N, C-alpha and C positions, 0 to 999 in steps of 0.2 A: 446764335439763338438757343436758350432755356428749353430743356426737355420739361414741358408742360402738364402735368397730373392735375387729372379732373375727377373730385369724390363725390359721386350723387347724393342729392338730398336723402333717400331713404338712408342715410350712412351715416347723417347728424341728427342729432338730440334736439335741434332745435335752440339751442342755449349755448351754442361756442364749442361743445363736445361733441361725443359720439353715442350711435344709439346703443352701439353694441359693448358699451362700455370704456375697462380701459383698453386701449390697442397701444400698438409700437409703431406708433407714428414718427418716430425719430429716425425710423430706416428712410423716410422719403426725406431729401433736402426741407429744409424747413419754408424756403423760398420756391418751391418748386410747384405747392399742391394748393388747392382753394376748394372749396364745395360748389359744385353748379348752381345755378339759382333755384331753376326749373327742369324737371325733367316728365314726360309724359310716359304713360307704360311701355311705348315704345321709343328707341333714341332715334333724333331725326337730325337732320345736320346740322341746325343750330344750335344743337346743344354739344356737340365735340367738334366742332371745325377746328378749333383753337388750341385742341390739345394731342399731343403725341400719347398718352395714355388715360384712360379711363378706370375707376377704381368705382365695382357696382355693387349691388345685390338683386334689384326686382327687376327694372325696366330689360323692354326684351327687344330684340331685332327682328324684322320685317323686311321683305321685296320693298328699296329705295329707303330704306335707314341710308345709307352710306353713298349718293348716288356720284359721287366725286372720289374715286379711290384717293388720289394725291393732295386732297382736303381731310382725309378720315383717321382717325387715330392707327396707330401701329399696334395697339394692343387694347383689348377689352379683358380686363382682370375681374373675373367675379368673386364672391366670396359667397360657398357655396358648392356643390358638386353637379347639381343638375343644370340642365341648359335646352330644357325642350321649347323655351320660348324663345330662340334662338336659331335665326335661320343662317345656317353654316354655310348655304350657298350664296349668301349677301355676301356675308365674311370672306371668303374666300374669290370675290369676285370684285372687292374693294380691297384685297390686303390685311385683313384686319384678323391679327391672332387672337384667340381665345384661350383664357385658361381657368383652371376652375382651383378649386384647395381640397382636395382629398386627404389631404396629411393634416390640415388645421381641420376636418372635421370628425376624423375617425373618432377620437376616442368620445368627443360629445354625443354622437348621434348612437354609436352602440352602447353606451350606457342611458341613453334614451330609450332605446329599443328592449333593454333589459329593464327599465322600468316599467315599461307599456305590459311586460311579460309578467313580470310578477303581480304587478298592480289587476290585471286583466284573471290570470290564475288564480289572485286570492279575493276576485272577487269586492276590490275596494268600493267600487261607485256602490252596491248594493248593501254592504255593510257601513256605507257612510250615511245612507238614506235611513237606516234603521237611527242610528246616533243625532241624526238633526231631529229625527221622529220624536225624539226619546222614549223607542219601543223598545226596551232592553232586555226582556222578556222574551222578546219573540225572535234572538238573535242567530237561532240553529234557522231560522224562517229561510235566512239569506241562503243555506243549503254551505256544505262546507268545501274550502276552497282547495283548488287542486297544488300540489308541489312539483316544483322542478325537477327534484333530484330524481336523478334515475330516469329521464324523461326522454325522447328522441325530439330533435331538435333541429327542424330542417329550416334554411335560407334558401330564397329566388335571387340568387345573385350573389355570388360568392367572390367580393373584389374585400379591401383593405377595411372597411367597417366591419364587412362580416366577419372578416379574421380576429379582430379585436372584439367582435361579441364572442365568438367561441373561446377567444381566449379571457373573457371577463367570466363565462360561466364554466368553467374549469373545475372550481371545487363542487357544482353540484354534481359532476359524475354522469352527463349526457352523453348519449348517441348525437353524433353530429352527422347529419345532410345535408348536400347541397345541391341544387340544379343551376345548371351555368354553362348554354352551349358554348361559350368560351373558352372554357377551362378543361381540361384534363384529369383523370384521375392521379394522375401523379402531382399535379398542382395541389391535392389535399393531402396529402399522406404525412406532410409534418406537423398537421395538426390533428389526426386522425379522422378527418373529413371525408367521408364518402360519397362520391360524386357519381348524379343516379338519375333518372329521367324524373320530368316533373310530375309525370302520374305516381312512381315509386316513391316520390318525396310526399306527395299528397297524402297517397294511402297509408304511410308506415310514421309517417310523424306526429307527434301531440301537440308542437308547435310549430307554426308554419311562419315565416317571418320574412315579410316581401322586401327585399332590399336593392331591385332592381331597376336600370334607368327608365323612364318612359319613353317609349320609342313608338312607332307603328308597329311594331312586332309583337309588342307588351302591351300594349292598350287593350283591355277588360280579357287580359291573358287569366286570370281569376275570373270565371264566371260561375254561374250554376252548377252546370255540369263537373267543373272541378272543384266545387265545394263540396259537391255530392261524396267525391273521392275519401274525401277526410272523414276521419272518426268523429261519432257522436261525444266523445269527450274531448275533442282536440279543438285549438286556439287558433286565430289568425289575425296577426298582426302585420301591420302596415306602416312603416315608416320613412317611405320612400315617396312616390307619389300615386296621388288616388286614385286616377285613371287606370292604373293597373288593373285593380279590384273592380268589375261592374258592380256599385254601389245596390242596384236595385235588388241584384241578384245575392247580396250579402244581407239584404233585409230579410229577405224570404228564408236563406239559412240561418238567422238568428231566431225569427218568431217560429220556424218549425222545428228547431233544437238538432238542424242539422249538424251545426258545429254549435260546440257550447258557450263560446263567446269572442268575441273580437277586442284589439286593442289598434286605436287609429290616431293617429294625428296629422294625416292625409287623407284631405277627401275630393272625389271627380270636380265640382265645383266647390270654389272657395269665396269667402266665407260658405261653410254650413250652413242652411236653414235652421233657424228655430226651429221650423215646423219638422224639418225631417224627423223621418219614424226611428234614425239611430239616436237621437238625442233622450235622454232621459230611460233608455234600454238600462235594465239592470245589468245584463251579461255585456256591455258596452262600456270601456273606458274611453273617453276621445277627450283630445285635447286639440287646440287650435293652428296646429301646424309651427308649434313653437316650444316644444317638450325639451326639444335639443339646444333652445337659446340658453347659455349658461356663459358667463365670464369666460369660462376657459373654450367656449365656442368663439366667441369674439375676438379671442387676442390670436387663437389659430390660425382663423381663417385669414382675417387682416396680415398676420405677418407672412403666412402665405402669398397673399395678393400681391405685397408690397415688394415682398423679394421677388416675383415674376416681374415687377412692373422695372425694379432696378436692374434685374438680369439684360432685358431687353435695351433699356438704357444703354449701357455697356457692351451692345453687340453682341450677346450672349442668349442663347435660346433658351427659355424656361423649362424646367421640367413637367409641367401639368398642360402642355398644349394641346388642346382637344381636337382641333383643325389642324393638323400637321401638315397636311397638302400644302396650307394656305404660305408655307416657307418659303417653297419654290416657285412661287409667283413673279414675275417682274414687280406688279405691283409693292407688294412686299419686300422685294428685295430694294426695288429702289426708294420706296419710305427708310429702309435700315440706313442705308447709304447716307440718304442727308440728314439723319439723327447722327449719322457717325462723323461727317463731316460740319454738323454743328449748321445745316443749311436751310431744315425743315422749320 
């Protein structure tokens, strides 16, 4: 029996091509894959029972998504790094490995973070409004922007994307700080990154960049009390997940000039309501959770996901398995044996 691969509809452009642009689909055998006809907000048995592998971007996994382990896929390969809508306990019970694509996301997301930093510090939103209104005589009314040169940049979550951001900003001669409870001071030495407490990072940084994953522990990690620790002339950038920042508190901090501005690509509730107070603020640069969506992102993430699928089809374990404990479950091992024997 062949190794069957399903691609969710959110990866299709609806015209026979791919929503993510030019991707290396040739990695997958041409007769092994097809687009799934329809998938709801969460996977259900009818979506996936015919497949050994599913490549996807948006759908989630909830309790009951895979009631019959023997009929569930061997792998879910997600294009992206976040998995807060994936119930890992359900995957472990069903013997399904989840992979993500940090290698494909690193450069595009880090570049998007730098774009938000510079756009926010240079007050691009307020300055664009002056251009649109034709009010050139009042160009100084937007206020002078802030230079990144020589500033202190602190990241919350020191993973490979944060490492890439620090590499990108080397010409700006910034001081590098990071808060990550899973890292040690030794981890930052190669990039001159100082691992500090969250409070120390907030107090000393001119730019704070949220790059952590969303977990119960990180939800509302940044609230009004934390924002009050920041400098009045500092900036908050969130390129990770909206709920890490308590949005109502951020609005207060911006309105009361507790901080100077914010660059946001993610929000607590998406889509962001056009009635949100964040919309139209001169000191906010906001994009609809798509700033990193470039040709490089689509190619890199799909390449990583496809390679994970092909590895597992050969009985190899992919690099970026999130729920590594599933690899030792009898459900996973049984399905892997059947795949290798051609009996699944």
